[in-house]
C-alpha positions as CSV (number, residue, x, y, z in Angstrom):
1,M,0.0,0.0,0.0
2,P,1.5,3.4,-0.9
3,E,2.4,5.8,1.9
4,W,0.5,9.0,2.2
5,N,2.7,12.0,3.1
6,D,1.4,14.9,1.0
7,L,-1.0,17.5,2.5
8,K,-1.6,18.8,-1.0
9,Q,-3.5,15.6,-1.9
10,L,-5.7,16.0,1.2
11,R,-6.3,19.7,0.5
12,A,-7.3,18.8,-3.1
13,F,-9.8,16.3,-1.9
14,V,-11.4,18.6,0.7
15,Q,-11.6,21.5,-1.8
16,V,-13.3,19.3,-4.4
17,A,-15.8,18.2,-1.9
18,E,-16.6,21.7,-0.8
19,S,-16.6,23.2,-4.3
20,G,-18.7,20.5,-5.9
21,S,-16.5,20.1,-9.0
22,I,-12.9,19.7,-10.1
23,S,-13.0,22.9,-12.1
24,S,-14.3,25.1,-9.2
25,A,-11.9,23.5,-6.8
26,A,-8.9,24.1,-9.2
27,K,-9.9,27.8,-9.4
28,V,-10.0,28.2,-5.6
29,L,-6.6,26.4,-5.2
30,G,-5.0,28.3,-8.1
31,I,-3.9,25.1,-9.9
32,S,-4.8,23.5,-13.2
33,Q,-7.5,20.9,-13.4
34,P,-5.1,18.1,-14.6
35,T,-2.8,18.8,-11.6
36,L,-5.8,18.7,-9.2
37,T,-7.0,15.4,-10.8
38,R,-3.6,13.9,-10.3
39,Q,-3.5,14.8,-6.7
40,L,-6.9,13.3,-6.1
41,Q,-6.0,10.1,-7.9
42,A,-2.8,9.9,-5.8
43,L,-4.9,10.1,-2.6
44,E,-7.3,7.4,-3.9
45,R,-4.3,5.1,-4.6
46,V,-3.1,5.6,-1.1
47,A,-6.6,4.8,0.2
48,S,-7.1,1.9,-2.2
49,L,-10.6,3.1,-2.5
50,P,-12.5,5.6,-4.8
51,L,-13.3,8.7,-2.9
52,V,-15.1,10.7,-5.6
53,R,-17.8,9.4,-7.9
54,R,-17.6,11.1,-11.3
55,D,-19.9,11.2,-14.3
56,T,-20.5,13.6,-17.2
57,H,-22.6,16.1,-15.3
58,N,-22.2,15.4,-11.6
59,M,-19.7,14.7,-8.9
60,S,-20.4,13.2,-5.5
61,L,-18.4,11.6,-2.7
62,T,-18.4,7.8,-2.3
63,E,-19.1,6.3,1.1
64,A,-15.4,6.2,1.8
65,G,-15.1,9.9,0.7
66,R,-17.9,10.9,3.1
67,T,-16.2,9.1,5.9
68,L,-12.8,10.7,5.2
69,L,-14.1,14.3,4.7
70,P,-14.5,15.4,8.4
71,D,-11.2,13.8,9.4
72,A,-9.4,15.4,6.4
73,R,-10.8,18.8,7.4
74,R,-9.5,18.4,10.9
75,V,-6.0,17.3,9.7
76,L,-5.8,20.4,7.5
77,I,-6.9,22.7,10.2
78,L,-4.4,21.2,12.6
79,A,-1.6,21.5,10.0
80,D,-2.4,25.1,9.4
81,R,-2.5,25.9,13.1
82,V,0.9,24.2,13.6
83,K,2.3,26.2,10.7
84,Q,0.9,29.5,12.2
85,R,2.2,28.7,15.7
86,L,5.7,28.0,14.4
87,R,5.7,31.2,12.4
88,A,4.4,33.1,15.4
89,E,7.2,31.7,17.6
90,R,9.8,32.6,14.9
91,E,8.6,36.1,14.1
92,D,6.9,37.1,17.4
93,L,4.2,38.9,15.4
94,Q,2.8,42.1,16.8
95,G,1.4,45.4,15.6
96,H,-2.0,46.5,14.2
97,L,-3.9,45.7,11.0
98,R,-6.5,47.9,9.4
99,I,-8.9,45.8,7.3
100,V,-11.9,46.7,5.2
101,S,-14.6,44.4,3.8
102,V,-18.0,44.4,2.1
103,V,-20.5,44.4,4.9
104,D,-22.0,40.9,4.9
105,V,-18.9,38.9,4.3
106,G,-17.1,41.0,6.9
107,Q,-19.9,40.6,9.5
108,W,-20.3,36.9,9.2
109,I,-17.0,35.5,7.9
110,I,-14.1,38.0,8.2
111,S,-14.8,38.8,11.8
112,R,-14.5,35.1,12.7
113,A,-11.3,34.7,10.6
114,L,-9.9,37.6,12.6
115,A,-10.8,35.9,15.9
116,S,-9.1,32.6,14.9
117,F,-6.0,34.6,13.6
118,R,-5.7,36.4,17.0
119,S,-5.9,33.1,18.8
120,L,-2.6,32.3,17.0
121,H,-1.1,35.7,17.2
122,P,-2.4,37.4,20.4
123,W,0.0,40.3,20.1
124,V,-1.5,41.5,16.8
125,T,-4.5,43.9,17.1
126,A,-6.9,44.7,14.3
127,E,-9.8,46.8,13.2
128,L,-12.4,45.8,10.7
129,H,-14.3,48.4,8.6
130,L,-17.5,47.3,6.9
131,I,-18.3,49.3,3.8
132,N,-20.3,48.5,0.7
133,R,-18.6,51.1,-1.5
134,P,-15.3,51.4,-3.4
135,T,-12.5,52.6,-1.2
136,K,-9.1,54.2,-1.6
137,F,-6.5,52.0,0.1
138,L,-3.7,54.5,0.3
139,E,-5.8,57.5,1.3
140,E,-7.7,55.6,4.0
141,G,-4.7,53.6,5.3
142,F,-6.0,50.0,5.0
143,D,-3.6,47.1,5.0
144,C,-6.0,44.8,3.1
145,G,-9.6,44.5,2.0
146,F,-12.1,41.9,1.0
147,F,-14.2,42.6,-2.0
148,V,-16.8,40.8,-4.2
149,G,-15.4,40.9,-7.7
150,E,-12.0,42.2,-8.7
151,P,-11.3,45.7,-7.2
152,V,-11.5,48.7,-9.4
153,D,-8.2,50.1,-8.2
154,K,-5.6,48.4,-10.4
155,S,-2.7,49.5,-8.2
156,L,-3.7,46.7,-5.8
157,V,-2.6,43.1,-5.7
158,A,-5.8,41.0,-5.8
159,R,-5.9,37.3,-4.7
160,K,-9.0,35.2,-5.1
161,I,-9.7,33.3,-1.9
162,G,-13.2,32.0,-2.4
163,I,-16.2,31.4,-4.7
164,L,-19.6,32.8,-3.6
165,P,-22.4,30.8,-5.3
166,R,-25.8,32.4,-5.2
167,M,-29.4,31.1,-5.4
168,L,-32.9,32.5,-5.6
169,V,-34.9,31.9,-2.4
170,V,-38.3,32.7,-1.0
171,A,-40.3,32.0,2.1
172,P,-42.7,29.0,1.8
173,E,-45.8,31.3,2.4
174,V,-44.9,33.4,-0.6
175,V,-44.9,30.3,-2.8
176,R,-48.2,29.3,-1.4
177,K,-49.6,32.7,-2.3
178,F,-48.1,33.2,-5.8
179,G,-47.5,29.6,-6.9
180,V,-44.4,27.7,-7.8
181,P,-42.6,29.3,-10.8
182,E,-41.8,26.8,-13.5
183,R,-40.0,29.1,-15.9
184,P,-37.8,32.2,-15.3
185,E,-40.5,34.4,-16.8
186,D,-42.9,33.3,-14.0
187,L,-40.7,35.1,-11.5
188,K,-42.1,38.4,-12.6
189,S,-45.4,37.7,-10.8
190,I,-43.6,37.4,-7.4
191,P,-42.4,40.5,-5.5
192,W,-38.7,41.0,-6.0
193,L,-36.3,42.2,-3.3
194,G,-33.2,43.9,-4.7
195,I,-29.9,45.2,-3.2
196,L,-29.4,48.9,-3.1
197,Q,-25.7,49.0,-4.0
198,P,-25.5,49.2,-7.8
199,H,-22.0,47.7,-8.1
200,F,-23.4,44.3,-7.0
201,Y,-25.6,44.1,-10.1
202,S,-28.6,42.7,-8.1
203,R,-30.8,45.8,-8.0
204,S,-33.2,44.8,-10.9
205,R,-31.3,42.4,-13.1
206,V,-31.1,38.6,-12.7
207,T,-29.2,36.3,-15.1
208,L,-30.1,32.6,-15.0
209,V,-28.3,29.7,-16.8
210,S,-29.5,26.2,-17.5
211,G,-27.2,24.1,-19.7
212,E,-26.6,26.2,-22.9
213,S,-29.6,28.5,-22.2
214,T,-29.2,31.9,-20.6
215,V,-32.1,34.2,-19.6
216,E,-31.7,37.7,-18.3
217,L,-34.7,39.2,-16.4
218,N,-35.3,42.8,-15.6
219,L,-37.4,43.0,-12.4
220,K,-39.0,45.9,-10.6
221,P,-38.0,45.7,-6.9
222,V,-40.7,46.2,-4.2
223,L,-37.9,46.7,-1.7
224,L,-34.3,47.9,-2.1
225,L,-32.1,47.0,0.9
226,D,-28.4,47.9,1.6
227,S,-27.1,44.5,2.5
228,V,-27.7,40.8,1.8
229,T,-28.3,40.2,5.5
230,A,-31.2,42.7,5.3
231,L,-32.4,40.9,2.2
232,R,-32.3,37.6,4.0
233,E,-34.4,39.0,6.9
234,A,-37.0,40.5,4.5
235,A,-37.2,37.2,2.5
236,V,-37.7,35.1,5.7
237,A,-40.4,37.6,6.8
238,G,-42.3,36.8,3.5
239,A,-41.7,40.1,1.7
240,G,-40.8,38.4,-1.6
241,F,-38.1,36.5,-3.4
242,T,-34.4,37.5,-3.7
243,M,-30.9,36.4,-4.7
244,L,-28.7,35.4,-1.8
245,P,-25.2,33.7,-1.4
246,T,-25.5,30.1,-0.5
247,W,-23.2,30.5,2.5
248,L,-25.8,32.8,4.1
249,V,-28.9,30.7,3.7
250,G,-27.7,27.2,4.5
251,D,-29.4,27.2,7.9
252,D,-32.6,28.8,6.6
253,L,-32.9,26.1,3.9
254,A,-32.2,23.3,6.4
255,R,-34.9,24.6,8.8
256,G,-37.4,25.4,6.1
257,R,-37.5,29.1,6.6
258,L,-36.6,29.6,3.0
259,V,-36.9,27.4,-0.1
260,P,-35.1,27.5,-3.4
261,L,-36.7,28.7,-6.6
262,L,-36.1,27.3,-10.1
263,P,-33.4,24.7,-8.9
264,K,-32.6,23.7,-12.5
265,W,-31.5,27.3,-13.2
266,V,-28.3,28.6,-11.7
267,L,-26.9,32.1,-11.1
268,P,-23.3,33.0,-12.1
269,D,-21.0,32.8,-9.1
270,F,-19.3,35.8,-7.6
271,D,-15.6,35.6,-6.6
272,L,-14.2,36.8,-3.3
273,F,-10.9,38.7,-3.4
274,I,-8.5,39.9,-0.8
275,S,-6.6,42.9,-2.0
276,Y,-3.5,44.8,-0.7
277,T,-0.8,47.1,-1.9
278,V,2.6,45.8,-2.7
279,E,4.2,48.0,-0.1
280,K,1.9,46.7,2.7
281,D,2.8,43.1,1.7
282,T,6.2,43.6,3.3
283,T,4.9,43.4,6.8
284,A,5.2,40.1,8.6
285,R,1.8,40.4,10.3
286,L,0.0,41.0,7.0
287,R,1.8,38.1,5.3
288,A,0.7,35.8,8.2
289,F,-2.9,37.1,8.0
290,L,-2.9,36.4,4.2
291,D,-1.7,32.9,4.8
292,H,-4.3,32.3,7.5
293,V,-7.3,33.5,5.5
294,K,-6.3,31.4,2.4
295,T,-7.6,28.3,4.2
296,E,-9.8,29.8,6.9
297,I,-12.1,31.7,4.6
298,P,-13.1,28.7,2.5
299,R,-13.6,26.7,5.6
300,L,-15.9,29.2,7.2
301,L,-17.9,29.6,3.9
302,A,-18.3,25.8,3.7
303,L,-19.5,25.6,7.3
304,H,-22.2,28.3,6.7
305,E,-23.2,26.8,3.4
306,T,-24.0,23.4,5.0
307,G,-25.9,25.1,7.8
308,S,-23.2,24.4,10.3
309,G,-22.1,28.0,11.0
310,E,-22.9,29.6,14.2
311,G,-25.4,32.5,14.5
């Protein structure tokens, strides 16, 4: 039996399981699909069992894969913590970080990533600004920022650290009142809740994809709200249907507070980027934080998406 001694193989397996496909996992890890496939196959040779079931359209874990997944996550978390602790002892990190983020990701995800980072580096302090608007890094003195989509400021270094799938959701009572939509055009008969910030492209426009078909709908919102958390609350209260990131609605779906609409149609994913200036990247505390969130952010997103997140 081959000996397993490569964390990259385990990380490849976990990312495939969390992303749902080889292509999405390869994008998150920043490697090619053939490289990721080889790493996954190497792990399966070590296990002497298939871990992933593949066909033309779908990918799912085998029973062995489902058994391995929680242990694999724990091993990676432990390995990352060991790496961070050793770095902390070597560099004795201290100082202050100024961080900016879009509101909802910052409120639910980045705040917890900061908490776990400080448990590894207790001498580092930080402040987190939540702003749903473009910001000037140099003028406002931020070390790094988290944005949905690539930042407009091309002087920044931008690193993709997560994929944010989205879905259309609605409260069950709204479906009972207006009926179950069978085609995208049927959505126009249901009240639409849009986001106020125009740079998120979700105010009045919805693009849906099914196979080779793409439909773009222009909807008139009955409510415009300033954050996706506010949209979620309005949707749960029965105000209408809306578009929300899957990481935010996992618990609502599991508990039946929200239900998906048009499950055969998907929305284009958003990418989550962390951005920083070249000059700021020279600080040891920022380098350590960038390394930390590279694994911590996808982990937190996956926990929320499965309904396992706190809050």
